[in-house]
TISE-22499 format. One record per residue (C-alpha): x, y, z. Coordinates in steps of 0.02 Angstrom, whole numbers, plus 50000, padded with zeros to 5 digits. Layout:
pt px=X; py=Y; pz=Z
...
***
This chain:
pt px=48351; py=47992; pz=50803
pt px=48461; py=48060; pz=50703
pt px=48555; py=47961; pz=50613
pt px=48742; py=47917; pz=50649
pt px=48877; py=47972; pz=50556
pt px=49064; py=47923; pz=50574
pt px=49130; py=48121; pz=50525
pt px=49132; py=48274; pz=50582
pt px=49193; py=48441; pz=50494
pt px=49348; py=48388; pz=50443
pt px=49361; py=48197; pz=50466
pt px=49325; py=48080; pz=50588
pt px=49402; py=48127; pz=50758
pt px=49366; py=48091; pz=50960
pt px=49461; py=48014; pz=51103
pt px=49598; py=47888; pz=51138
pt px=49551; py=47698; pz=51154
pt px=49387; py=47792; pz=51164
pt px=49284; py=47817; pz=50998
pt px=49466; py=47795; pz=50898
pt px=49505; py=47620; pz=50924
pt px=49630; py=47495; pz=50824
pt px=49451; py=47394; pz=50792
pt px=49389; py=47559; pz=50704
pt px=49538; py=47588; pz=50585
pt px=49559; py=47430; pz=50537
pt px=49354; py=47429; pz=50491
pt px=49397; py=47611; pz=50413
pt px=49556; py=47520; pz=50293
pt px=49423; py=47402; pz=50227
pt px=49284; py=47540; pz=50212
pt px=49405; py=47657; pz=50102
pt px=49476; py=47507; pz=50002
pt px=49296; py=47461; pz=49973
pt px=49249; py=47644; pz=49925
pt px=49398; py=47651; pz=49785
pt px=49344; py=47495; pz=49709
pt px=49456; py=47368; pz=49810
pt px=49641; py=47402; pz=49679
pt px=49736; py=47533; pz=49663
pt px=49876; py=47622; pz=49783
pt px=49860; py=47736; pz=49923
pt px=49993; py=47829; pz=50039
pt px=49968; py=47813; pz=50221
pt px=50048; py=47932; pz=50374
pt px=50007; py=48001; pz=50544
pt px=50073; py=48128; pz=50667
pt px=50153; py=48135; pz=50826
pt px=50033; py=48063; pz=50944
pt px=50052; py=47927; pz=51059
pt px=49942; py=47816; pz=50978
pt px=49955; py=47855; pz=50804
pt px=50064; py=47714; pz=50760
pt px=49972; py=47591; pz=50814
pt px=49819; py=47640; pz=50709
pt px=49885; py=47684; pz=50575
pt px=49968; py=47490; pz=50580
pt px=49791; py=47409; pz=50609
pt px=49743; py=47553; pz=50459
pt px=49863; py=47465; pz=50333
pt px=49798; py=47305; pz=50387
pt px=49617; py=47323; pz=50321
pt px=49706; py=47407; pz=50180
pt px=49826; py=47237; pz=50163
pt px=49686; py=47139; pz=50169
pt px=49577; py=47208; pz=50049
pt px=49690; py=47208; pz=49929
pt px=49758; py=47401; pz=49899
pt px=49941; py=47414; pz=49913
pt px=49979; py=47538; pz=50034
pt px=50155; py=47681; pz=50023
pt px=50185; py=47730; pz=50208
pt px=50270; py=47876; pz=50235
pt px=50267; py=47861; pz=50448
pt px=50257; py=48045; pz=50510
pt px=50256; py=48162; pz=50421
pt px=50134; py=48348; pz=50406
pt px=49952; py=48319; pz=50319
pt px=50002; py=48442; pz=50169
pt px=50156; py=48352; pz=50108
pt px=50068; py=48184; pz=50116
pt px=49963; py=48248; pz=49991
pt px=50108; py=48325; pz=49885
pt px=50156; py=48131; pz=49862
pt px=49985; py=48106; pz=49826
pt px=49977; py=48214; pz=49682
pt px=50143; py=48194; pz=49616
pt px=50156; py=48020; pz=49611
pt px=49958; py=48016; pz=49536
pt px=49908; py=47874; pz=49678
pt px=49716; py=47824; pz=49724
pt px=49702; py=47915; pz=49878
pt px=49785; py=47967; pz=50048
pt px=49738; py=47947; pz=50227
pt px=49798; py=48035; pz=50380
pt px=49800; py=47963; pz=50578
pt px=49800; py=48126; pz=50638
pt px=49716; py=48236; pz=50773
pt px=49764; py=48381; pz=50693
pt px=49729; py=48530; pz=50823
pt px=49651; py=48448; pz=50947
pt px=49708; py=48404; pz=51132
pt px=49819; py=48270; pz=51160
pt px=49686; py=48158; pz=51210
pt px=49622; py=48181; pz=51018
pt px=49644; py=48078; pz=50865
pt px=49591; py=48053; pz=50723
pt px=49566; py=48015; pz=50521
pt px=49567; py=48113; pz=50373
pt px=49545; py=48059; pz=50201
pt px=49591; py=48105; pz=50052
pt px=49550; py=48070; pz=49858
pt px=49679; py=48083; pz=49703
pt px=49630; py=48252; pz=49686
pt px=49717; py=48291; pz=49867
pt px=49509; py=48364; pz=49926
pt px=49451; py=48283; pz=50065
pt px=49284; py=48177; pz=50037
pt px=49150; py=48279; pz=50019
pt px=48980; py=48276; pz=50096
pt px=48904; py=48153; pz=49960
pt px=49075; py=48044; pz=49960
pt px=49074; py=48045; pz=50154
pt px=48884; py=47976; pz=50168
pt px=48937; py=47833; pz=50031
pt px=49083; py=47822; pz=50137
pt px=48981; py=47780; pz=50283
pt px=48863; py=47672; pz=50159
pt px=48993; py=47531; pz=50148
pt px=49039; py=47536; pz=50320
pt px=48925; py=47440; pz=50386
pt px=48909; py=47293; pz=50271
pt px=49030; py=47151; pz=50331
pt px=49202; py=47118; pz=50222
pt px=49265; py=46961; pz=50190
pt px=49474; py=46905; pz=50207
pt px=49536; py=46884; pz=50038
pt px=49665; py=46744; pz=49987
pt px=49846; py=46798; pz=50018
pt px=49905; py=46804; pz=49836
pt px=49753; py=46946; pz=49805
pt px=49831; py=47034; pz=49962
pt px=49910; py=47203; pz=49937
pt px=50097; py=47269; pz=49957
pt px=50125; py=47391; pz=50080
pt px=50306; py=47503; pz=50035
pt px=50412; py=47609; pz=50149
pt px=50440; py=47776; pz=50076
pt px=50534; py=47959; pz=50140
pt px=50420; py=48092; pz=50050
pt px=50565; py=48236; pz=50126
pt px=50618; py=48274; pz=49939
pt px=50437; py=48252; pz=49868
pt px=50387; py=48395; pz=49989
pt px=50544; py=48522; pz=49984
pt px=50529; py=48519; pz=49804
pt px=50339; py=48534; pz=49776
pt px=50338; py=48687; pz=49891
pt px=50512; py=48775; pz=49805
pt px=50418; py=48764; pz=49637
pt px=50255; py=48863; pz=49687
pt px=50358; py=49008; pz=49769
pt px=50480; py=49141; pz=49711
pt px=50627; py=49063; pz=49819
pt px=50758; py=49195; pz=49723
pt px=50637; py=49341; pz=49777
pt px=50637; py=49292; pz=49949
pt px=50820; py=49243; pz=49973
pt px=50879; py=49407; pz=49896
pt px=50780; py=49506; pz=50037
pt px=50912; py=49432; pz=50196
pt px=50712; py=49371; pz=50296
pt px=50747; py=49288; pz=50474
pt px=50602; py=49200; pz=50533
pt px=50562; py=49101; pz=50705
pt px=50457; py=48974; pz=50661
pt px=50355; py=48856; pz=50799
pt px=50280; py=48698; pz=50726
pt px=50218; py=48653; pz=50906
pt px=50314; py=48484; pz=50926
pt px=50216; py=48407; pz=50785
pt px=50204; py=48334; pz=50620
pt px=50330; py=48469; pz=50532
pt px=50450; py=48474; pz=50673
pt px=50558; py=48340; pz=50550
pt px=50537; py=48430; pz=50393
pt px=50508; py=48629; pz=50406
pt px=50692; py=48666; pz=50429
pt px=50769; py=48599; pz=50273
pt px=50618; py=48696; pz=50145
pt px=50654; py=48869; pz=50235
pt px=50856; py=48814; pz=50217
pt px=50835; py=48779; pz=50042
pt px=50730; py=48949; pz=50015
pt px=50854; py=49040; pz=50062
pt px=50764; py=49091; pz=50249
pt px=50863; py=49092; pz=50413
pt px=50751; py=49011; pz=50541
pt px=50771; py=49009; pz=50712
pt px=50648; py=48842; pz=50767
pt px=50573; py=48831; pz=50956
pt px=50472; py=48684; pz=50989
pt px=50565; py=48577; pz=50888
pt px=50548; py=48430; pz=50965
pt px=50433; py=48301; pz=50912
pt px=50324; py=48238; pz=51051
pt px=50136; py=48202; pz=51057
pt px=50120; py=48263; pz=51204
pt px=50124; py=48434; pz=51183
pt px=50233; py=48495; pz=51332
pt px=50259; py=48679; pz=51268
pt px=50104; py=48727; pz=51204
pt px=49910; py=48666; pz=51127
pt px=49924; py=48619; pz=50966
pt px=49787; py=48733; pz=50918
pt px=49892; py=48905; pz=50859
pt px=49797; py=49059; pz=50928
pt px=49863; py=49223; pz=51023
pt px=49854; py=49156; pz=51208
pt px=49960; py=49017; pz=51170
pt px=50072; py=49102; pz=51058
pt px=50181; py=49229; pz=51195
pt px=50328; py=49139; pz=51181
pt px=50356; py=49152; pz=50986
pt px=50298; py=49333; pz=51003
pt px=50455; py=49362; pz=51134
pt px=50565; py=49280; pz=51023
pt px=50508; py=49371; pz=50881
pt px=50582; py=49539; pz=50949
pt px=50716; py=49431; pz=51018
pt px=50797; py=49396; pz=50878
pt px=50711; py=49550; pz=50785
pt px=50632; py=49424; pz=50644
pt px=50555; py=49495; pz=50524
pt px=50425; py=49355; pz=50530
pt px=50345; py=49234; pz=50655
pt px=50236; py=49084; pz=50580
pt px=50172; py=48920; pz=50706
pt px=50091; py=48784; pz=50652
pt px=49975; py=48641; pz=50749
pt px=49995; py=48472; pz=50771
pt px=49967; py=48404; pz=50572
pt px=50040; py=48566; pz=50473
pt px=49907; py=48624; pz=50393
pt px=49879; py=48801; pz=50502
pt px=49984; py=48972; pz=50472
pt px=49964; py=49070; pz=50592
pt px=50086; py=49234; pz=50599
pt px=50160; py=49347; pz=50709
pt px=50220; py=49520; pz=50636
pt px=50409; py=49602; pz=50663
pt px=50331; py=49689; pz=50833
pt px=50273; py=49519; pz=50914
pt px=50110; py=49552; pz=50862
pt px=50001; py=49389; pz=50842
pt px=49871; py=49400; pz=50702
pt px=49721; py=49318; pz=50653
pt px=49717; py=49183; pz=50501
pt px=49556; py=49308; pz=50438
pt px=49704; py=49424; pz=50442
pt px=49833; py=49344; pz=50348
pt px=49724; py=49281; pz=50234
pt px=49653; py=49420; pz=50175
pt px=49832; py=49468; pz=50119
pt px=49822; py=49318; pz=50032
pt px=49666; py=49340; pz=49941
pt px=49715; py=49531; pz=49897
pt px=49868; py=49485; pz=49832
pt px=49770; py=49334; pz=49726
pt px=49650; py=49433; pz=49678
pt px=49784; py=49579; pz=49614
pt px=49867; py=49452; pz=49511
pt px=49703; py=49376; pz=49426
pt px=49629; py=49562; pz=49409
pt px=49482; py=49461; pz=49519
pt px=49401; py=49315; pz=49536
pt px=49291; py=49197; pz=49664
pt px=49350; py=49180; pz=49853
pt px=49268; py=49056; pz=49957
pt px=49276; py=49068; pz=50146
pt px=49199; py=48994; pz=50259
pt px=49029; py=49085; pz=50366
pt px=49145; py=49138; pz=50522
pt px=49238; py=49232; pz=50432
pt px=49308; py=49411; pz=50471
pt px=49170; py=49568; pz=50383
pt px=49377; py=49606; pz=50321
pt px=49363; py=49449; pz=50165
pt px=49223; py=49546; pz=50115
pt px=49295; py=49721; pz=50094
pt px=49474; py=49666; pz=50015
pt px=49334; py=49576; pz=49879
pt px=49248; py=49725; pz=49863
pt px=49416; py=49842; pz=49858
pt px=49504; py=49712; pz=49747
pt px=49389; py=49642; pz=49614
pt px=49320; py=49499; pz=49712
pt px=49162; py=49399; pz=49737
pt px=49156; py=49317; pz=49893
pt px=49046; py=49138; pz=49908
pt px=49017; py=49102; pz=50090
pt px=49001; py=48923; pz=50126
pt px=49005; py=48798; pz=50319
pt px=49145; py=48793; pz=50410
pt px=49274; py=48660; pz=50352
pt px=49405; py=48611; pz=50233
pt px=49275; py=48481; pz=50147
pt px=49148; py=48622; pz=50115
pt px=49299; py=48763; pz=50064
pt px=49339; py=48637; pz=49928
pt px=49185; py=48599; pz=49849
pt px=49152; py=48767; pz=49843
pt px=49308; py=48811; pz=49788
pt px=49286; py=48691; pz=49624
pt px=49100; py=48752; pz=49586
pt px=49134; py=48915; pz=49590
pt px=49312; py=48906; pz=49508
pt px=49375; py=49003; pz=49646
pt px=49581; py=49068; pz=49617
pt px=49575; py=49028; pz=49832
pt px=49504; py=48969; pz=50004
pt px=49541; py=49021; pz=50169
pt px=49497; py=48983; pz=50323
pt px=49503; py=49089; pz=50502
pt px=49601; py=48970; pz=50563
pt px=49733; py=49011; pz=50451
pt px=49695; py=48874; pz=50337
pt px=49731; py=48919; pz=50151
pt px=49693; py=48857; pz=49992
pt px=49774; py=48870; pz=49837
pt px=49696; py=48769; pz=49686
pt px=49844; py=48753; pz=49612
pt px=49952; py=48659; pz=49739
pt px=49843; py=48544; pz=49848
pt px=49651; py=48555; pz=49893
pt px=49717; py=48580; pz=50085
pt px=49809; py=48703; pz=50207
pt px=50019; py=48724; pz=50214
pt px=50109; py=48812; pz=50353
pt px=50272; py=48798; pz=50256
pt px=50197; py=48849; pz=50084
pt px=50064; py=49006; pz=50164
pt px=50252; py=49049; pz=50270
pt px=50334; py=49051; pz=50137
pt px=50219; py=49144; pz=50028
pt px=50183; py=49273; pz=50149
pt px=50379; py=49301; pz=50140
pt px=50357; py=49322; pz=49929
pt px=50224; py=49451; pz=49969
pt px=50322; py=49540; pz=50089
pt px=50460; py=49557; pz=49984
pt px=50366; py=49589; pz=49831
pt px=50302; py=49746; pz=49909
pt px=50444; py=49782; pz=50008
pt px=50349; py=49816; pz=50162
pt px=50362; py=49765; pz=50342
pt px=50192; py=49610; pz=50372
pt px=50149; py=49772; pz=50511
pt px=50145; py=49894; pz=50348
pt px=50043; py=49756; pz=50239
pt px=49943; py=49789; pz=50373
pt px=49914; py=49944; pz=50419
pt px=49822; py=49967; pz=50226
pt px=49639; py=49870; pz=50300
pt px=49520; py=49923; pz=50422
pt px=49516; py=49879; pz=50580
pt px=49370; py=49719; pz=50626
pt px=49392; py=49681; pz=50816
pt px=49362; py=49483; pz=50826
pt px=49311; py=49393; pz=50974
pt px=49306; py=49171; pz=51003
pt px=49241; py=49081; pz=51146
pt px=49230; py=48903; pz=51146
pt px=49106; py=48817; pz=51285
pt px=49098; py=48611; pz=51320
pt px=48958; py=48563; pz=51237
pt px=48919; py=48361; pz=51216
pt px=48902; py=48315; pz=51045
pt px=48726; py=48238; pz=51077
pt px=48640; py=48393; pz=51125
pt px=48727; py=48511; pz=51020
pt px=48562; py=48505; pz=50893
pt px=48438; py=48533; pz=51062
pt px=48568; py=48703; pz=51070
pt px=48573; py=48758; pz=50904
pt px=48383; py=48766; pz=50885
pt px=48357; py=48867; pz=51061
pt px=48470; py=48974; pz=51022
pt px=48366; py=49010; pz=50871
pt px=48221; py=49029; pz=50953
pt px=48266; py=49158; pz=51083
pt px=48369; py=49253; pz=50973
pt px=48220; py=49268; pz=50832
pt px=48117; py=49365; pz=51001
pt px=48254; py=49459; pz=51060
pt px=48322; py=49540; pz=50865
pt px=48174; py=49515; pz=50742
pt px=48278; py=49685; pz=50641
pt px=48445; py=49574; pz=50622
pt px=48479; py=49459; pz=50462
pt px=48494; py=49258; pz=50521
pt px=48612; py=49176; pz=50421
pt px=48601; py=48949; pz=50446
pt px=48738; py=48912; pz=50323
pt px=48823; py=48825; pz=50467
pt px=48755; py=48865; pz=50626
pt px=48680; py=49010; pz=50675
pt px=48739; py=49176; pz=50595
pt px=48658; py=49358; pz=50666
pt px=48699; py=49493; pz=50553
pt px=48674; py=49685; pz=50619
pt px=48648; py=49874; pz=50486
pt px=48810; py=49907; pz=50549
pt px=48906; py=49797; pz=50515
pt px=48938; py=49703; pz=50668
pt px=48891; py=49498; pz=50682
pt px=48877; py=49368; pz=50805
pt px=48902; py=49184; pz=50766
pt px=48847; py=49027; pz=50866
pt px=48915; py=48870; pz=50810
pt px=48924; py=48680; pz=50874
pt px=49113; py=48608; pz=50828
pt px=49114; py=48478; pz=50706
pt px=49253; py=48397; pz=50797
pt px=49277; py=48435; pz=50954
pt px=49131; py=48422; pz=51111
pt px=49154; py=48625; pz=51079
pt px=49012; py=48763; pz=51040
pt px=49106; py=48917; pz=50963
pt px=49039; py=49083; pz=50999
pt px=49106; py=49215; pz=50874
pt px=49086; py=49415; pz=50895
pt px=49159; py=49545; pz=50760
pt px=49129; py=49728; pz=50736
pt px=49215; py=49906; pz=50695
pt px=49223; py=49948; pz=50870
pt px=49277; py=49839; pz=51015
pt px=49140; py=49898; pz=51148
pt px=49039; py=49837; pz=51010
pt px=49093; py=49660; pz=51009
pt px=49127; py=49674; pz=51207
pt px=48942; py=49702; pz=51191
pt px=48860; py=49552; pz=51065
pt px=49001; py=49425; pz=51145
pt px=48937; py=49477; pz=51343
pt px=48766; py=49438; pz=51276
pt px=48800; py=49261; pz=51164
pt px=48881; py=49208; pz=51295
pt px=48737; py=49250; pz=51441
pt px=48629; py=49137; pz=51318
pt px=48721; py=48998; pz=51286
pt px=48791; py=48983; pz=51468
pt px=48587; py=48963; pz=51491
pt px=48527; py=48874; pz=51367
pt px=48689; py=48738; pz=51425
pt px=48636; py=48736; pz=51569
pt px=48471; py=48645; pz=51560
pt px=48535; py=48532; pz=51422
pt px=48677; py=48447; pz=51507
***
């Protein structure tokens, strides 16, 4: 029997009041306190989800009862909390958030003092501690909780990492879509300070996410696209519930996958440093490989999720890490994605090259990708993946099989398909990519038929 795991691809997540409860939050607080040696100070924040405040209070109780001091920043984007962790040199951070997942999901992200999530080895240590009993401390040893405002720290930290003079001199207009999430409280002031004219939609914080799904992707960003065209804006930018993902819309209203924007950032960093290591997960577009080949980079594939990406970035001394979901990670900032930072850096690149976003992307070759998601209970994901592997070995012996994370099949025509169980949701994802739309459709149809057949037999 496979050992029970708390952690998925990124943090601990589950359904509100089913897998994720106040009792669990209390125990997680006690566990992270023990993990940190029951001393020091951690910062705690949360997103706008309806149950987040209750969970945050239970988590903080776990910390205080275990001797840890807490700085509680309330509702804030995950990256803002991490900038504060770094600036104030605290011992760790925990964010209560469902991030991009549906409104009935929520969870916890745990961060070390260097702003990186727990590595795989650290998460195993955490889970071993979780299984022990914790004793309450005497009243004189209980930690203290301080309420703090982190808006100025976030604003100052972001502006230190972009050329706001170059950005403001270009007189850009941007349509922002924080998706009713935690960034609604912060984004306006930062863009204003950077000299950017903004139009903001979905700017009322609401844990029910009434206007669009918190997962920013082309099919839910049609309003953003139309607003970019309506206001003749230079850029559109959307984020998820906790403000780490950045998905862009060019001036023509075209939504870009995170791989395309990631390729722009990677190219900029490779030119800046004269080459270097780039880290990307196994579901990344061949466009990233093309950029590395043409601009002196060395690409390292890793498992999906920030913990694996960051661990590889440290190991390879990478100049950048990226993920197709729109997470872009620069090691000289924080070891996590930041929607606001990514958006301002994109404007900085546009200003430096004196080109629109569509003009910049025209310099890249076309790669077509299709992404699909199939409902799959977590307890059968391993069996589904095993059957897919066996099925594909039988049907295509000439293909290259890669099992870094899920199953990726590479073909000589530069096309590929990836079967990957989600680590945060009851979903099995299928990615297909090629240089032609016909080939992508062929791969996606084949993959869809196979996984549907296997899932039918497993449920």
